[in-house]
N, C-alpha and C positions, 0 to 999 in steps of 0.2 A: 537434616538434609541441607546442604549448603546451597542448593539451587532453589530453595523455597525459604522465604524470610517472612517473619511476622512484622507487619508494619506498626506504626504508632497507634493505629486503630484496632489492633489485635487480630487482624485478618492475615492468614497465611497466603502469600502470593508468590508467583514466580519472582525470583530474586531481583530481576531487572526492574520490577515495578514496585518494590517494597517501600521506597523512601520518598520519591517525588510524587506530589499530589496529582499532577497532570498525567504522569505515567500510570498511577493507580487507577484513575478514572478511565483511561484508555484501555488498560488491561481488563478492568472489571466490566466495561460496557461495550467494547468494540472488538478487541483482538481475539481472533478465533471464533467469532460469531458469524454465521453465514450472512453474506451481504449480496444482494441482487439489485439489478437495475443498471442500465447502461450509464446513466449519469453518475451514480454512486461509484461504479467500478472504474469509470474514466477518471474520476477524482482520485481514487486510490492508486491507479496506475500512474497518474501524473505525479502525485506526491511521492510515491516510491521512486520514481525517476529522479525527482529533485533531491531525494535523500541520498542517492548514490554518492559515497565518499564522505558522508556526514552522519551525525547521530540522529536517530529518529526523534529524540526530544526536541531538537532544533526545529524539525518540521512541524511537530505538534504545536509548539509555541507560536509558529508563524502561520499555522493553518487558517486562522480566521482572516488574516490579511490575504493569503493566497485565494481563499474563497471569494473575497471581495473583489480583488483585481482580476480574477479569472472568471467573473460572472457566474459564481456558483458552480463552476466547471460544467456548465451547460454546453455540450459539444457543439451544437449549431452556432451558439454565440461565439465561443472561442474560435471556431473554424473561420469566422469572419474577421478575426483580428488581422491587422495590417502591419507593415513594417513600422508605422508610427506607434502602434501599440507595443511592439517589441522594444522600441526606444523608451517609451513611457515606463514599461516594466523594468527596464535596465536601470532606471533611476530610483526605483522603489526599495528603500532599505528594509521594508517590512517583509520582503520575500528573499529567496535565494536568487541573486542577480547573476545568473549564468546564461549567457546568450544561447548556447547550444541546447540547454534544457528548456528554456522558454520557447525557442523555435520548434523543438521537438513536440512540446505540448500542443502548440497550435497545429502543427502538421498531423499529429495523432488525432486531434479533434476533427480535422477534415476527413480522416479515414473513418472515424466512428460515424460521422454524419453520412458518409456514403453507404454505410452498412444499413441493413433494415433494422427497424425497431426491435430491440431485444437480442440482436445478433451478437453484440459484444459480450453480453451476459452469457449467452449460450456458448460462444466460443471459449471464453475463459473457464467456465464451469465444466466444459467437456474434458478439461485436463485434471480435474479434481480426482484424486485417487479414491478408490472404493472405500467405504467404511470398513472398519475392522483392523485398521493399522494399530499396532501396539502403541500405547501411550509412552512417551519418553520418561524415563526415570530421572534423567539429568539432562542438562543442556549439551553435554558431550554427545548425547544420542541424537541431537537435532541437527539435521544436515543444513548446509548453506545452499545446496543445489540438489535437485532430484531429477531422475529421468523425466518426470512429469513437468517440472519447471523448465527443463531444457527443451522439451517438446513444445511447450507453450511459447517460449521465447522464439523458437525457430518458426513456428506458425505465424506469430505476430510480425516478425522481421520479414517473412516472405510477403506479407501484406503491405509492408512499408513502414511499420511502426518503429519508433526509435526509443532508446533508453529503456529497453525491455529485455535486458540480459537475463540469463537463467537465475542468477542470485537475486536480482531485483524481482523477478517473477515469483521466486519462492517466498520472498518477503510479502508480496501481494497475496499469495495463496494463504499465508499465515494470517495476515491482517483481515482478509475477506472471508475467513472461516472455511476455506477449501481444505485446509488441514488444521488440526487442533494440536498445537505444540505446548499447551500448558503442561508442566511437569507434574509427576505424582506428588501429592501433598498440597498442591495449590487448591484453594477453595473452588476454583472454576472446574475442577475435575470431579467434584461431588455430584 
């Protein structure tokens, strides 16, 4: 099956993760596993927003620096960032220096801070489809957008969140385990 490859370690994985060690770790330990908690989901939402238009491996490789300069993605701390922080972040080559994405992350943190504890988690997970969805046989069966990700995007935008388009939200749903798109034959489907 072309959508599953055996890596150098002899493990069958989704083809996108077969060769790169960081992708392998992410695939094996994170992607498709249920993730909860406002801070953790705010981080995923932020990083997915930064990924828009780029490859995910770029974000994974920069994630340690993102965590450092965005205070571990603690919403209350990021919400307090000022225009001086935006300028500081714009000079940091260890992250994606996109002013709109940086400002959106800060603005989104303010919105999360205004929500009650656990409300972001509950909101995002309310769009997870029910179990029982057929496992994709190939990546051709994996959508870029679903009605659920479109509804999540719409709800977040209505609240004022930015960089939360339906494709980005479907990627969040995959990475946070709201959907499991490991293809047939991948060891994670066992």
